[in-house]
N, C-alpha and C positions, 0 to 999 in steps of 0.2 A: 504494500502499501504509499507507493514512495509519491508526492508528489509532484511530479511534473507534466507538458502537457504531455504526455501521450501513455499517463492513466491516470485522465481524470473518469476516464472511466470507471475504474476500480474504482476510486475513492464513493459515485456517486449508487455504483453498487452497494458496499460494504458498510456506506452510508443509509439506506433505506432500507438492510437489512438492520441496524444496530438500531434502525425504531422502533424497534418493537422488540427487542434486546430490554432497554431501560424496566419496565413494568415487574421483569421477573428479577432484576440482578441481586435485586435487593431481598428477596425471601429465597431465593433458591439453593437448602442445604447445603453443605460439604459434603460428596461421596466421601468414606475409606479411599484413603491415599495407598493405590496398593502400587506394590516397588519391586520386583525381581533381578535377582545377579543372575544377569543373560550366559557371564565369562567372566572367569576371576575377577573379584577387582569388577565388574564393569557394571552400573543395576541402570532398569532402562521402566519409567514410570511411562505408561503405554496412555496416548492420548483418546478419546471420545468419538467415536464418528459420528460428531452433534453442527447440526448447522449453527452460523452463525444467530440463528432467531429465537437458536432452545437453553431455557436453563444451563448451565454448564459449559456454557460455551470457554471460559475462559480456559480452558479443561481438555483440548483438543488436539493439542500438539504433543510428540513425546519427546518428553524430557526427560537428563540421567545425570549420573554423573562415574570419577572415574578416579578409583583409590589409589594413589604410588605409598612406597613407602617412608619420601619428606610430606606428602599434600595431599589435595584432592581439588581436580579444577569435572566444573557443572559443564553442562552442556546443553545450551537453554534454560526455562524456566518460567514457562507457562505461559498463560493471559489473564493474569494477575498477581495480583499483591499477597494472595489467601494461595493462590498456587505454587506460587514465589517460598514463602512460608514452610509450607508442605512441604517444598522437596528439605527445604533444608535443618527445619525435623527429623524426617527419613535420616538425609545423612550424619547431623548430628547421635543419631541410636544406634548408628555403624561403623564408626569410627570417632576419634578425637583429632585427628591430625588436621590442620585448617586448612582452610581452602582460599585453595593460590591465585586463583583462575575461574573468573565465568565466562564462558565461548559462547558468542551468542548465533550459531546461521546465517540467519541475514535480518531482515529488516517487520518482517512481519510480526503484528504488535500478541500473536497466542504463543509467541517463540522470545517476547523480550521486556514483556511487564512486568515478570516477576524478579529485576535483576534486584529494582529496590529493597529486596529481603533478605538481601547480602548486601547490602553494601556499608556494616558494622561491622562485616570481617575480612572489612579495606584488601580485596582481592586485584588481579591485575584484569579489570575488562577486555577480552579481547574480538577482534571480526574481521572484520572484511575491510580495505585499505576505505570503502565506498558507504563502510555502517554508517560511519557519526554522519556525514548531509543526508542520506538518508532519514537515518531518524530523526533530522531540527527538520528534512519536510513531513513529515508525519506530526512534530510534537503538537503539530494542536490541533490535525483530528486524530489524537488519539484523544486526546482532552477532551474534545465534546461532546465524540459516540462512543468513550471507554471510563466515563469521569464514575465507575461506579466496579471500577477492575482496580484503581490505586487504594493507595490510605487517604482516607476523609482528613481533611477537603486534599482533591484531583492538583497535584503541582505538576509546572515543569522539571522540579531536582527529581522526581523519579522514575524520568526518565535515561537509564540511566547509558550513556555511550559512551564505547572503550575507549580507553585508554590506549589500547596497542591498537595501529590495525597490519592488517600484513597482504601485504601488495601480491603476494602470487604462495612463498611459500612460507610455515614457522615451525621447528623444532619447541613445543613447552615439553619441558624435566619433571614429572612430577614425583625422581624420586623408586630408580629401579622397572622407571615407567617412561616409556619417551612416544608423545604425539607431533602427530604430523598435520597439522594442520593445510589448510590446502584453498587459498583464495582461486574463483570464477571467473571467467568472460561472464556476460549479460547474459539469465537462462530462467530461470522458476525468477526471479529479481537480477538487479545490478548489482547486490554484496553477497552472492550466498559460496558458505566454503563450509565445506568436510572437514567434519577427524578422525583421522585412523588411531588406530589403540597399536602398535607393535607387539607389544607385547600376547596381544590377542589375535589379533590382527582382524579386530573389528573398525567395520565402519561405522561413523552418521556423518548419515547424507545430507541434515536436512531436509531440506526441501525440495532437492533434489531429484530423490525417490518418495511417491506418490502411492499406495496401498490400497486398494479395498479402493478410497476417497479419491472422487474426481483430480486429480492434477490443478493444481489452482493455476493459468501463467499471469506475471503480472512485468513479466522481462520482454527476452526475444526468445520467440516459437523452434526456431532455427538454430539460436543460440543453445535454445534447452537440449536438442537432438546430440549436434556438436557435443554437448556435456555426457550424455549419455552411450555416445560410440566411443567417451576416454574411459568413464567409468567402466563400460563393461569389460575392459583388458585389465581392472583391475585384478589380485588376488588378494580375494579377503574371504575369510570363515565363518566371518556374523554380519548381514547389515543391520541395522538400527536405521528406518527410515523415516524420515519429517512427521507421516502418520499413516500406520497401518501398522501390520504384524512382523512379527524378526523374521528375519529372514536366512540363508546361508549359502544360496544359491544366488550373487548378485547378477549373473544375467540374466535368468529365468523371471528374478523380480521385478526386473530395466525393462522388460519385453512388451509386459498391459502399457505399462507405460507410454511406453518407445512405437504399438501401436499405436494408444489415440492421437497423442499429440502429430504424428504423421498424418493420420490421417485430420484431421485439425488440417493441417499442412496444404494436404493434396484438396480438399473439399473447399478452403477456400480460394484458391489459385484460380481451382474449374470456373466459380460464383466470378471472380473479376477474370476473368477470358471471356466468359460469357457475357460480362457487364453489368450483370445484378450488383444491386445495390446489399450494404454489409444486410439492413434486418432481413430480407433474402437469408442472404447467408444463415444467420443467426437463428434458422428459423429449421435449415437441410444440412448446414452442414455434417455432419460425422455421427448421426441418428442412429448407426444402424453399433454403437458402441454404446448406446444409454443399458441398456439390460446388464454387463459388466461392470458397473460402478455406483456406486450410494452417493447422494447429493446433487447428482444431476442435475434436478433444476434449478438449486442456487448457486452456478456454479458454470457449469454449462457457453451461455448465450454469454456473457463476459467473458469468457473463454475466441470463443468466435471474432466476435469484438476487434481482442484485441490484436487475435492473429490478421484480421485483414487492416487494420490497422498500423500495424508490421512492414504487410507479404503486399499490400494496393501500390509501395513505391518502388519494391522491385523495377 
């Protein structure tokens, strides 16, 4: 949700959804915070497959942490201070080691609003080199549309930007445990970051990989497909996607998303070649994919519009 000329349609879409969220935000009862150790020292909380107009919308992203011998790295913090605090409490139940890094995989609200819960730990906040600017562009929107997901009163200071930006690659040492962070060209967003734990060969993809839940496009569909080509060649044992279940076969996990994004490209290009307007494309492109994905109706039309804006200038 980055506020620039080509993403205004995304903001309008999220804003419309958020109007329906507010009445339920304050009354939604917090659910039990499920956490699983998917590999030695690697802990994941799986987000729920909920729409943005549903109670619990702040708990839709996969988040978690990795424990070294020296300290802990958090990977994404959830869509509210409440979820961030639940994650922090889960860490404290498992280790007394300091939290030295909070890593954000991209700018979207469901991955970053929990950062404030970790401010008292004084970690280094780490993200893509473009994340700070993306958060600055999104700050007003977050405060206006997700007020109840902050600690009251909602303030700009609660939106914590990285103090360390990754231009290409960065190695973080947690003590007997090295994480390799990789910054990607524009794909899902313009600030996507992946995290690879060398010790367990576990890859955290952020939202470069959606499983079950329909991918949401706010960056470049062509860039995203190019990123999938690179990811598919990586040798990993375990994959933590941004949304959906844990996977062991990376190439197989990527295949449905690749199929959908390619259908988006092919369909939009066909519509443009025929001189069809964007509204027609939104109604017809990629409909054969609908049965394969959750939350189609709340996401697909936005994806088509975003792809159309990109591809019409090829």
